TORMIRO-692749 format. One record per residue (C-alpha): x, y negated, z negated. Coordinates in steps of 0.1 Angstrom, whole numbers, padded with zeros to 4 digits, always signed. Each point is the difference from the previous one (the first is absolute). Layout:
N
XYZ
...
This chain:
380
+0003-0002+0001
+0014-0032+0010
+0002-0025-0029
+0000-0037+0006
+0023-0021-0026
-0015-0034-0004
+0026-0027+0006
+0015-0029-0021
-0014-0032+0010
+0003-0039-0013
-0018-0013-0031
-0007-0031+0020
+0010-0027+0025
+0023-0014-0022
+0024+0036-0007
-0001+0002+0040
+0014-0035+0004
+0026-0001-0025
+0010+0035+0013
-0003-0010+0038
+0023-0029-0010
+0023+0016-0019
+0006+0024+0032
+0003-0029+0023
+0023-0026-0021
+0023+0026-0014
+0033-0006-0015
+0017-0011+0032
-0019-0038-0005
+0017-0004-0035
+0033+0022+0005
+0009-0008+0039
-0022-0027+0008
+0020-0033-0019
+0034+0018+0017
-0011+0002+0032
-0020-0034-0001
+0039-0015-0007
+0020+0019+0025
-0026-0003+0031
-0009-0037+0000
-0014-0011-0029
-0037-0016+0011
+0002+0013+0033
+0000+0032-0014
-0026-0006-0020
-0020-0014+0028
+0006+0033+0018
-0008+0019-0026
-0035-0014-0008
-0007+0001+0035
+0006+0036-0001
-0021+0006-0030
-0032-0016+0010
+0000+0014+0034
+0014+0038+0002
-0001+0003-0038
-0035-0009-0003
-0009+0019+0029
+0016+0029-0010
-0013+0003-0036
-0036-0008+0015
+0004+0030+0023
+0013+0025-0024
-0028-0010-0023
-0025+0002+0023
+0007+0031+0010
+0003+0015-0033
-0033-0016-0008
-0019+0016+0028
+0016+0032+0000
+0008+0009-0035
+0025+0022+0012
+0043+0001-0004
+0019-0017+0031
-0001+0036+0018
-0036+0005-0006
-0009-0036+0005
+0016-0002+0034
-0014+0033+0010
-0035-0011-0005
+0001-0018+0032
+0011+0030+0023
+0021+0031+0005
+0027-0017+0020
+0037+0013-0011
+0007-0043+0003
-0029-0005-0028
+0014+0028-0020
+0035-0014+0005
-0008-0032-0011
-0017+0012-0030
+0035+0018-0008
+0017-0028+0001
-0018-0021-0028
+0004+0030-0019
+0032+0007+0001
+0017-0036+0001
-0006-0003-0037
+0015+0031-0010
+0029-0014+0021
-0005-0033-0021
-0004+0012-0032
+0040+0007-0003
+0011-0032+0005
-0025-0017-0022
+0011+0025-0028
+0034-0007+0000
-0011-0040+0000
-0023+0011-0030
+0030+0016-0015
+0018-0032-0002
-0025-0022-0011
-0009+0025-0031
+0034+0002-0008
+0005-0038+0002
-0032-0007-0022
+0015+0024-0025
+0030-0017-0001
-0017-0035-0001
-0023+0012-0032
+0031+0015-0014
+0017-0034-0003
+0025+0007+0030
-0014-0029+0020
+0034-0018+0003
+0015+0033+0014
-0025+0001+0025
+0006-0033+0015
+0041+0006+0004
+0018+0006+0027
+0004+0035+0013
-0026+0014-0025
-0020+0011+0031
+0022+0021+0016
+0015+0013-0029
-0038+0014-0006
-0007+0015+0035
+0042+0014+0000
-0008+0021-0033
-0022+0028+0016
-0008+0017-0034
-0022-0033-0014
-0013-0011+0037
-0014+0037+0002
-0016+0001-0034
-0015-0033+0007
-0013+0013+0035
-0017+0031-0016
-0015-0019-0029
-0017-0026+0025
-0009+0031+0022
-0017+0019-0031
-0019-0028-0007
-0014-0003+0031
-0008+0037+0002
-0020-0004-0033
-0019-0032+0012
-0010+0021+0031
-0010+0030-0016
-0021-0020-0025
-0021-0009+0028
-0016-0023+0019
-0022-0018-0031
+0025+0009-0030
+0034-0004+0022
+0003-0024+0022
-0030-0026-0006
+0004+0003-0040
+0043-0008+0010
-0012-0025+0028
-0022-0019-0024
+0029-0007-0025
+0034-0005+0026
-0022-0016+0027
-0005-0034-0028
+0038+0007-0010
+0010-0005+0036
-0022-0030+0001
+0020-0016-0024
+0031+0008+0013
-0010-0014+0035
-0008-0030-0017
+0036-0005-0020
+0016+0009+0036
-0024-0023+0017
+0012-0027-0023
+0038+0007+0001
+0010+0011+0030
-0032-0004+0029
-0008-0037-0015
+0033-0013+0014
-0009+0017+0030
-0031-0015+0004
+0011-0033-0011
+0026-0001+0031
-0023+0014+0020
-0028-0026-0008
+0031-0027+0007
+0015+0016+0030
-0041+0000+0018
-0007-0039-0013
+0032-0010+0018
-0010+0015+0030
-0034-0012-0002
+0010-0034-0011
+0028+0003+0032
-0031+0008+0025
-0021-0030-0016
+0027-0028+0000
+0024+0009+0027
+0003-0005+0032
-0027+0022+0014
-0024-0007-0029
-0026-0011+0031
+0004+0040+0012
-0001+0017-0036
-0033-0020-0005
-0017+0006+0028
+0007+0036-0006
-0007+0003-0038
-0032-0022+0010
-0013+0027+0024
+0010+0033-0016
-0010-0010-0038
-0039+0011+0005
+0008+0035+0012
+0024+0004-0031
-0032-0006-0019
-0017+0029+0017
+0027+0020-0014
+0006-0013-0032
+0036-0007+0007
-0011-0036-0006
+0003+0004-0034
+0037-0003-0001
+0001-0029+0008
-0008-0015-0035
+0032+0014-0010
+0020-0022+0029
-0018-0030-0011
+0009+0001-0034
+0036+0008+0005
+0002-0030+0030
-0017-0022-0029
+0027+0012-0027
+0027-0003+0024
-0010-0034+0020
-0021-0015-0023
-0031+0003+0027
-0016+0026+0024
-0009-0006+0042
-0012+0032-0001
-0031-0001-0021
-0014-0029+0020
+0003+0020+0035
-0021+0027-0021
-0028-0024-0010
+0001-0012+0036
-0004+0037+0012
-0029+0007-0024
-0014-0035+0007
+0000+0009+0038
-0015+0034-0005
-0031-0020-0016
-0001-0026+0030
-0006+0034+0027
-0026+0012-0025
-0017-0033+0003
+0001+0000+0039
-0020+0036-0007
-0025-0023-0023
-0002-0026+0032
-0005+0030+0024
-0025+0021-0021
-0018-0030-0012
-0035+0020+0012
+0010+0030-0013
-0011+0000-0037
+0015+0037-0015
+0036-0009+0013
-0003-0034-0014
-0006+0023-0031
+0035+0008+0004
+0016-0026+0022
-0004-0031-0029
+0009+0016-0032
+0028+0014+0018
+0012-0035+0013
-0004-0014-0034
+0020+0030-0018
+0024-0008+0025
+0002-0036+0002
+0010+0006-0044
+0026+0025+0008
-0016+0034+0003
+0002+0010+0038
-0007+0038-0005
-0036-0004+0006
+0006-0026+0029
+0023+0025+0016
-0020+0034-0007
-0032-0010+0002
+0003-0027+0030
+0027-0005+0017
+0017+0035+0010
-0035+0011+0008
+0000-0021+0029
+0034+0001+0005
+0009-0035+0018
-0010-0020-0033
+0030+0015-0016
+0023-0008+0029
-0014-0035+0005
+0005-0002-0040
+0035+0015+0010
+0009-0028+0025
-0012-0030-0022
+0022+0010-0028
+0033+0002+0019
-0012-0036+0013
-0006-0011-0034
+0032+0015-0013
+0021-0015+0027
-0005-0034-0010
+0000+0007-0038
+0035+0012+0007
+0011-0030+0022
-0011-0019-0030
+0016+0019-0027
-0033+0000-0017
+0005+0012-0038
-0018+0014-0028
+0012-0002-0035
-0019+0036-0011
-0023+0024+0012
-0037-0010-0003
-0032+0007+0021
+0005+0012+0033
-0026-0020+0016
-0011-0036+0001
+0004-0005-0037
+0037+0007+0007
+0009-0032+0008
+0001-0012-0034
+0033+0024-0005
+0021-0020+0029
+0025-0021-0010
-0016-0040-0002
+0024-0011+0027
-0011+0027+0025
-0038+0002-0004
-0009-0023+0026
+0019+0026+0026
-0022+0029-0017
-0029-0017+0003
+0011-0001+0039
+0002+0036+0001
-0029+0007-0015
-0018-0023+0026
+0020+0024+0027
-0008+0032-0015
-0041-0011-0003
+0001-0009+0032
+0017+0019+0022
-0011+0035-0008
-0039-0016-0005
+0001-0014+0041
+0021+0034+0010
-0023+0021-0013
-0033-0020+0013
+0012+0001+0032
+0013+0035+0004
-0030+0012-0019
-0024-0020+0025
+0018+0016+0029
-0005+0036-0014
-0038-0010-0009
+0002+0002-0040
-0031-0010-0013
């Protein structure tokens, strides 16, 4: 008679999230990452690392999680679930074998961690920092082997305890410790690197805004900022603005951001005119236009402009023209304010008149273009 054993499972979402995070982060981010960041370019390495993490890393963990939750099988069984082809089975075996190959590598590093932790807790912290200590430790075969075996046996004990009583329980304790260690590293190692990156980016942006090609830079930024809002990448501009304010006493980037928002609102204003007899459309158009002029662009973009496409492009064109005038007149803001018409209150007094001219361009050009294109398309 065939018997079915009930497989252990996580007790809740928190245990799964902490366990998945622990498996994804690993010792490498704490032990190896600062060393590699310093060796391979500092800030540039960090930018590439973040890019790979949010693309390949995010994609892989979502795909693996989806496969596991859908099939509820081992890697080999999960891949075989989609067919009997040899390629699928081979892919499953790769996913099963790779962790086996990684375990010895991480067990060695885990042994180092246990040894250093034991030495630190017994009052030998100064000796750990001395030159040649690490080389002497790893060259001592017996001591290194004992540390390796100790870590391996601890790992085996956790695995044999099961998912809920082993992996999940340990993750709920170890992951908060990892967070604390990460915060410490962020302040002591990544903090200075991040500051250098911020200064580097602000220097580039400032050179683009104030240099010989500032008109070209302004036109490009004014044109592409609205698409950045769609992707969510526009949030990074706040950090750049703050760095510009800290380095140069003001920001010439933020006024262009406010003008882009106003331009998208003006494109919606053109749609309000075109659809003035369409009561249902006006229920979306009017509040979207108002919120856009007050700095919240998403309702206007997703609710109106992207729906018809051409208002979005007309807003981008108006934003680019306004941005050209903005950088040509060196319009500068004291701080980040409301990203719309009230944003004029954040502009330095000497540039309020030039910003008012830019606002007029950001209002008139998208409105006129939207109305002209809309009439040709027969929008009503």
